[in-house]
Steps between C-alpha positions, in 0.01 A plus 500: 500500500801272508697770318394761757593269788844441346554875453414568863744229611779635278440847637510365855157642583352295781131442556529711817638802317261465206209477745620817667534675164150401388343555842365148537575194712761239413223244449337729246826511304499119485139515381587752229789290373278194473283678243580404141514857372613827656203668332279317750663692786309794650563788261669727755738224612582408141582862416723528808690185403544608137630838615740325737635292211516803270265359236158601367337162447546134588595436136837663574595249771687283250703803385637576847876455522629447854835676542663712769351828375149355486532348848610838639214683325236265637660507846484881505133500402424232756682676783346839418158356584588253775708750695188712553310211652593383848264204505537146376161394356367174640787467746448446871790689659439316828616175336785356710720485188476878471529578870772752577563589135463839335278553195781460246631189675147352514453559129838347418431189708157452345645544151756229573232268639285555190786412265589191702136393508484516120806277478348244738140496377553213256568182706638329187756773431814354653709778351296765680520313831875441468559864410318623810674243719842615375395860555404406857849356557651811343314723748598270786865551404486868405688623808778243478668667203494859373547367147148353512365853527719606208340222296160654570631838386636351177172325418293812574719701262518232230120477491457876479340566838798694638730751334842352412697754704289468815698347789309448824768281659879548504548685170855385420438135587165496323658658190774234489256215564259617228784528250609144574139377478457670165820342367384159619164534326666618179719189508201278580282642221782493245508121508870501582446356845459127442429240768825322414711812548332582830488146644805550723371835626160349582673213678675749731165671556339165588780409740472835675123462542534143631759618753268775621214250532718264703608785727140607549394142580788468745399822678138382511597165654728672748226741604257213537748321725530814713120515522475137610770551764336821625163331538664211685685727743185701569282192536268584210388277214419775246516873435173685554399866539539479877857370508635629166702786651655278765590230247655751257708646781616149595592430136709818495668393824585157357640660185722727711629198689604342175681816391674516837624145462 
């Protein structure tokens, strides 16, 4: 079953989507995957899964080669079934996390949550925790730089989930960025990029990051000073839901005074 679980991960098939395909709940998928042999699955569910993977028996799992063509074939079979089903088995659509989202958006969010949950399930897996934490910071920063979105596009193409000539952002900029990324990875994988040769470049990178951190800290301290002054002028000791609007307006007023000076 470990081989099957790895195949599903490489294909990018979430527990949510597999549950939808098989017509069962997400919890049932977890139960199925805990069994030691796929032949212990309910026969109809086993047949559906084998058909999805394009094989006739579980003995062929080890022969499966994950490449772009195979990913696309499985995705087409998966979508042909899931697109006809508007429900998400075992999902409470009233959940506040899903509130205001369409069906496709709900499914996407749940798929992401499932993948993150798998990464975080082992409390001793520091690598999994650190990966998710970095991903969290990436998402926090996603709107600060268009290049961050281009990175997502490059990764999706490199791993075979998106066609290489698909451009959902600025086509020209994304094309140039992906070409540079590819060149960088070629250099990295060739072994020609040594730490010694890149030490000076990394030093400039470090200095730039430290400068940004100092600027951010300075802005934070300045804003905190404005907050303290605003509270003092208004006669409050803290910001609360009742006075938040008034305090924020006072902060803006104090900031404008500084600009005027």
